[in-house]
Backbone as a ProteinNet text record, in pm:
[ID]
protein_1_A
[PRIMARY]
MATYEDLKEVLKESLQVKGVINKIKANIRSEIFKSIDDEDQEKPKLSYENLIVNELIREYLEFNNYKFALSVFLAESNQPNEALDKNFLTKELRVKLDKDSQQLPLLYGLAFQNFTAKK
[TERTIARY]
1632.4	1581.5	1448.9	1433	1314.2	1195.1	1084.1	962	893.1	794.9	715.1	650.5	598.8	533.6	634.5	758.1	862.6	892.8	910.7	938.9	824.2	702.6	584.4	580.1	609.5	607.9	718.3	837.8	948.8	915.6	858.5	819.7	713.4	615.3	508.4	565.7	653.1	715.2	797.7	871.8	954.4	868.4	758.4	668	600.7	570.1	510.7	609.7	733.2	836.1	859.3	858.7	880.2	756.3	643.2	520.2	447.8	492.6	434.2	290.6	267.2	133.3	31.9	67.4	-24	-50	52.2	33.3	-60.8	-44.4	-131.7	-275.8	-294.9	-429.5	-490.3	-409.8	-459.1	-493.8	-411.3	-440.4	-571.4	-591.7	-715.8	-835.6	-826.1	-935.8	-962.4	-855.9	-869.2	-937.6	-896.4	-956.3	-1102.7	-1133.2	-1273	-1355.7	-1302.4	-1373	-1397.1	-1294.8	-1307.3	-1413.2	-1417.8	-1514.3	-1656.7	-1671.3	-1803.9	-1852.5	-1759.5	-1794.4	-1860.7	-1976.9	-2052.1	-1996.8	-1923.8	-1861.9	-1963.8	-2081.5	-2184.9	-2254.3	-2246.1	-2310	-2223.3	-2283.6	-2208.7	-2176.3	-2051	-2009.4	-2051.3	-2081.3	-2122.4	-2008.2	-2045.5	-1942.8	-1867.2	-1741.4	-1654.3	-1660.5	-1704.5	-1711.3	-1570	-1557.8	-1427	-1371.2	-1457.2	-1413.8	-1362.9	-1437.5	-1394.2	-1266.3	-1250.5	-1126.8	-1006.7	-1018.2	-907.4	-883.9	-990.1	-976.1	-921	-972.9	-922.4	-775.1	-734.2	-593.1	-504.7	-554.2	-479.7	-466.8	-573.5	-571	-476.3	-480.6	-389.5	-243.2	-212.2	-75.3	-30.9	-119.7	-92.2	-67.5	-156.3	-142	-12.6	20.8	145.1	266.7	265.4	377.1	404.1	297.6	310.6	319.6	327.5	345.1	227.8	106.6	-14.4	-65.8	10.3	-17.5	-152.1	-184.7	-307.8	-429	-417.2	-525.2	-547.6	-439.1	-448.5	-519.3	-487.7	-550.2	-700.9	-742.7	-885.6	-948.8	-882.4	-933.9	-955.8	-858.2	-870.3	-984.7	-998.9	-1106.7	-1243.2	-1252.6	-1382.1	-1419.2	-1321.7	-1350	-1369.5	-1332.2	-1339.5	-1240.4	-1137.7	-1031.6	-950.7	-908.6	-825.6	-698.3	-650	-527.8	-405.5	-404.5	-290.7	-306.8	-204.2	-208.2	-204.1	-269.7	-263.1	-127.9	-84.1	43.5	37.3	140.3	142	138.4	203.1	199.5	56.5	-17	-157.2	-237.1	-215.2	-287.9	-255.3	-128.2	-91.7	-156.7	-166	-232	-381.4	-443.9	-587.7	-622.7	-538.5	-564.5	-503.4	-431.2	-364.6	-272.8	-189.8	-95.4	44.1	118.2	257.5	346.5	442.7	532.5	670.7	732.9	873.2	953.4	1084	1166.4	1136.2	1097.3	1065.1	929.7	830.7	696.1	681.8	774.5	768	786.1	851.3	877.9	760.4	664.3	551.6	424.6	328.5	198.8	132	55.7	-12.1	-107.6	-162.2	-255.7	-191.2	-64.5	6.4	9.4	45.6	52.6	-82	-186.5	-320.4	-364.7	-337.3	-377.7	-302.5	-172.7	-94.1	-111	-139	-165.8	-291.4	-395.6	-519.3	-501.6	-420.5	-397.2	-325.8	-220.1	-144.5	-222.1	-312.1	-391.1	-489.4	-533.5	-631.2	-566.2	-437.1	-369.2	-348.6
3484.5	3505.2	3429.3	3360.9	3280.5	3369.6	3334.7	3409.5	3352.1	3424.4	3377.9	3244.2	3228.9	3103.6	2988.3	3014.6	2911.9	2864.8	2960.4	2926.6	2847.4	2890.7	2823.2	2677.4	2656.3	2521.3	2432.7	2487.7	2412.6	2372.9	2465.6	2438.1	2329.2	2338.4	2238.4	2100	2091.7	1963.9	1907.6	1994.3	1951.2	1893.2	1960.1	1912.3	1782	1765.5	1640.7	1525.7	1547.9	1444.4	1398.9	1492.7	1460.9	1402.4	1401.4	1348.3	1444	1566.9	1665.7	1699.4	1713.1	1750.3	1642.3	1517.2	1408.9	1408.1	1438.5	1444.8	1558.4	1671.7	1786.1	1751.9	1690	1649.4	1550.9	1455.2	1357	1425.6	1521.1	1597.5	1673.5	1734.2	1809.5	1715.6	1599.2	1502	1458.3	1433.2	1390.2	1496.6	1621.3	1731.1	1752.8	1737.8	1748.7	1639	1517.7	1405.5	1431.9	1480.9	1508.7	1615.2	1717.3	1824.8	1780.7	1689.8	1638.4	1537.5	1459.4	1356.1	1420.6	1373.2	1428.4	1371.7	1455	1410.7	1382.3	1442.8	1420	1286	1232.7	1105.3	992.1	905.7	795.2	691.8	650.2	551	412.4	323.8	189.5	118.4	25.8	-50.2	-137.9	-153.2	-231.8	-377.7	-465.9	-608	-664.9	-778.6	-842.7	-880.2	-931.1	-972	-851.5	-740.9	-620.3	-563.8	-574.1	-529.3	-601.8	-733.7	-814.1	-780.4	-777.7	-748.1	-606.9	-512	-374.7	-366.5	-448.2	-446.7	-499.6	-597.2	-646.5	-536.7	-462.2	-350.6	-241.6	-211.8	-110.4	-150.4	-275.9	-323.1	-310.1	-343.9	-332.2	-185.7	-95.7	46.2	103.6	67.9	116.7	64.1	-64	-125.8	-55.6	-19.5	43.3	195.3	247.4	391.9	473.9	418.9	489.7	567.7	667.9	740.8	811.3	874.9	951.8	860.8	755.8	656.6	596.4	571.2	514.9	610.5	737.9	832.9	840.9	838.8	841	708.7	598.1	465.7	455.1	498.5	488.8	575	693.4	781.8	724.5	669.2	620.3	485.5	400.6	263.6	253.3	357.8	355.7	255.5	222.7	133.5	206.8	136.9	202.8	261.1	369.9	432.3	343.8	266.5	178.6	47.2	10.6	-113.4	-235.6	-342.2	-469.3	-534.2	-613.9	-682.3	-789.3	-797	-893.2	-1037.2	-1063.9	-1199.3	-1237.6	-1142	-1166.2	-1200.1	-1124.1	-1148.4	-1284.9	-1323	-1453	-1566.9	-1552	-1655.1	-1659.1	-1543	-1536.9	-1594.4	-1569.3	-1614.5	-1751.1	-1803.5	-1934.5	-1936.8	-1834.9	-1819.9	-1851.2	-1925.1	-1953.1	-1866.9	-1801.7	-1713.6	-1774.8	-1762.3	-1797.6	-1668.3	-1679.5	-1558	-1456.3	-1501.8	-1409.2	-1341.6	-1420.2	-1365	-1276.2	-1283.6	-1196.5	-1050.2	-1025.4	-887.9	-826.6	-911.3	-865.3	-855.2	-776.7	-774.2	-911.5	-945.9	-1075	-1092.5	-984.2	-990.1	-1053	-1027.1	-1087.3	-1238.8	-1284	-1427.8	-1494.8	-1431.7	-1488.9	-1493.5	-1388.2	-1382.8	-1485.3	-1494.1	-1585.6	-1729.6	-1751.6	-1886	-1939.4	-1857.8	-1898.2	-1910	-1823.6	-1825.9	-1954.7	-1991.1	-2111.4	-2237.6	-2231.5	-2349	-2385.3	-2286.5	-2311.7	-2367.1	-2356.7	-2404.4	-2552.9
-4693.4	-4560.4	-4545.3	-4432.9	-4407.5	-4376	-4435.3	-4407.5	-4283.9	-4238.1	-4123.2	-4154.9	-4276.7	-4317.2	-4319.9	-4365.3	-4366.9	-4224.8	-4134.3	-3994.6	-3932.1	-3964.4	-3913.3	-3962.5	-4088.6	-4146.5	-4087.5	-4069.7	-4010.1	-3866.8	-3792.8	-3654.6	-3649.4	-3737.1	-3742.2	-3774.4	-3873.3	-3911.1	-3795.8	-3729.2	-3615.9	-3503.8	-3473	-3367.5	-3407.2	-3535.9	-3581.7	-3570.8	-3610.9	-3604.8	-3461	-3368.5	-3226.8	-3159.6	-3229.2	-3172.2	-3079.7	-3074.1	-2983.2	-3023.2	-3152.4	-3198.2	-3160.3	-3178.3	-3140.2	-2990.1	-2910.8	-2765.8	-2728.4	-2794.6	-2767	-2804.2	-2918.8	-2960.3	-2860.6	-2814.4	-2717.3	-2585.3	-2543.7	-2421.1	-2433.3	-2548.3	-2570.9	-2563.6	-2629.9	-2624.8	-2481.7	-2407.4	-2268.3	-2184	-2201.5	-2125	-2163.8	-2291.5	-2335.4	-2270.9	-2271.5	-2209.8	-2061.7	-1993.8	-1850.8	-1824.7	-1908.7	-1886.5	-1919.2	-2013.1	-2047.9	-1945	-1891.3	-1794.6	-1672.7	-1639.2	-1526.8	-1396.9	-1323.7	-1199.5	-1090.2	-1101	-1000.7	-1019.5	-1138.3	-1166.5	-1112.6	-1034.4	-975.2	-1082.9	-1086.4	-1184.5	-1136.5	-1230	-1189.5	-1118.4	-1030.3	-959.8	-1058.7	-1031.6	-1117.5	-1074.3	-1163.1	-1129.6	-1121.6	-1055.4	-1041.8	-1179.3	-1265.6	-1399.3	-1478.5	-1471.3	-1542.3	-1482.9	-1353.2	-1288	-1348.1	-1362.9	-1417	-1564.8	-1644.3	-1787.1	-1806.6	-1731.1	-1740.3	-1704.2	-1609.7	-1570.2	-1682.9	-1756.6	-1873.2	-1978	-1995.6	-2091.5	-2043.3	-1913.6	-1857.7	-1880.6	-1851.5	-1868	-2014	-2106.2	-2248.6	-2288.6	-2243.3	-2276.4	-2220	-2096.3	-2035.2	-2110.6	-2146.2	-2216.9	-2349.5	-2418.2	-2549.8	-2543	-2420.7	-2399.1	-2451.8	-2441.4	-2481.1	-2360	-2319	-2194.5	-2195.6	-2305.6	-2309.4	-2321.9	-2400.2	-2407.6	-2269.3	-2197.9	-2063.2	-1968.2	-1975.7	-1882.3	-1906.4	-2031.4	-2062.2	-2019.5	-2048.1	-2011.3	-1860.3	-1782.3	-1636.7	-1584.7	-1640	-1596.2	-1632.8	-1750.2	-1798.2	-1736.7	-1711.1	-1665	-1514.6	-1441.4	-1295	-1235	-1310.7	-1264.3	-1156.9	-1051	-949	-1010.5	-953.7	-1005	-986.7	-879.9	-851.3	-928.4	-1004.1	-1082.4	-991.2	-1036.8	-964.3	-989.5	-895	-905	-1014.7	-1097.4	-1207.8	-1156.3	-1044.3	-988	-949	-894.5	-860.4	-985.7	-1092	-1216.6	-1276	-1273.6	-1330.1	-1252	-1121.4	-1040.4	-1068.7	-1076.5	-1102.7	-1239.4	-1337.7	-1473.9	-1503.6	-1404.7	-1418.5	-1541.2	-1548.3	-1659	-1608	-1685.8	-1651.6	-1741	-1677.1	-1750.3	-1759.8	-1876.5	-1888.8	-1888.4	-1901.7	-1891.1	-2001.2	-2120	-2228.5	-2205.5	-2164.7	-2149.9	-2027	-1932.6	-1814.9	-1851.8	-1965.2	-2007.9	-2084.3	-2124.7	-2205.2	-2121.7	-2166.8	-2099	-2106.9	-2006	-2003	-2120.8	-2168.9	-2280.6	-2403.9	-2426.9	-2538.8	-2523.3	-2404.9	-2380.4	-2396.8	-2346.2	-2358.6	-2504.7	-2577.5	-2717.9	-2801.2	-2782.7	-2864.1	-2820.3	-2693.7	-2645	-2712.7	-2718.9	-2784.2	-2935.7	-2992.7	-3136.3	-3175.6	-3103	-3137.7	-3104.5	-3006.8	-2970.5	-3081.2	-3161.3	-3267.8	-3392.9	-3407	-3529.1	-3526
[MASK]
+++++++++++++++++++++++++++++++++++++++++++++++++++++++++++++++++++++++++++++++++++++++++++++++++++++++++++++++++++++++

């Protein structure tokens, strides 16, 4: 017969395998950050350059399913909740996409373009 400790351990392992524990920890960190963040304090204005760079980071976080990191990033960076259009970003950054790179975040293309250019 399974003991309480056995059941507790099986449940813990199951939640770890499913990634639930990490999500709970990330939620707790996010909520702590939100409660510490002074809502009365005005956030600095977001420069155009930071808007573009932040959008590249947002696209990367969304692509990799880093939902909790994204929620903290958006709150802390003062980035608009609505994502910028990828076509707008490619024009602003003067990036050309092929059929393979259209599926990836622009940050990948920029990083690998610079990496291969140095070789």
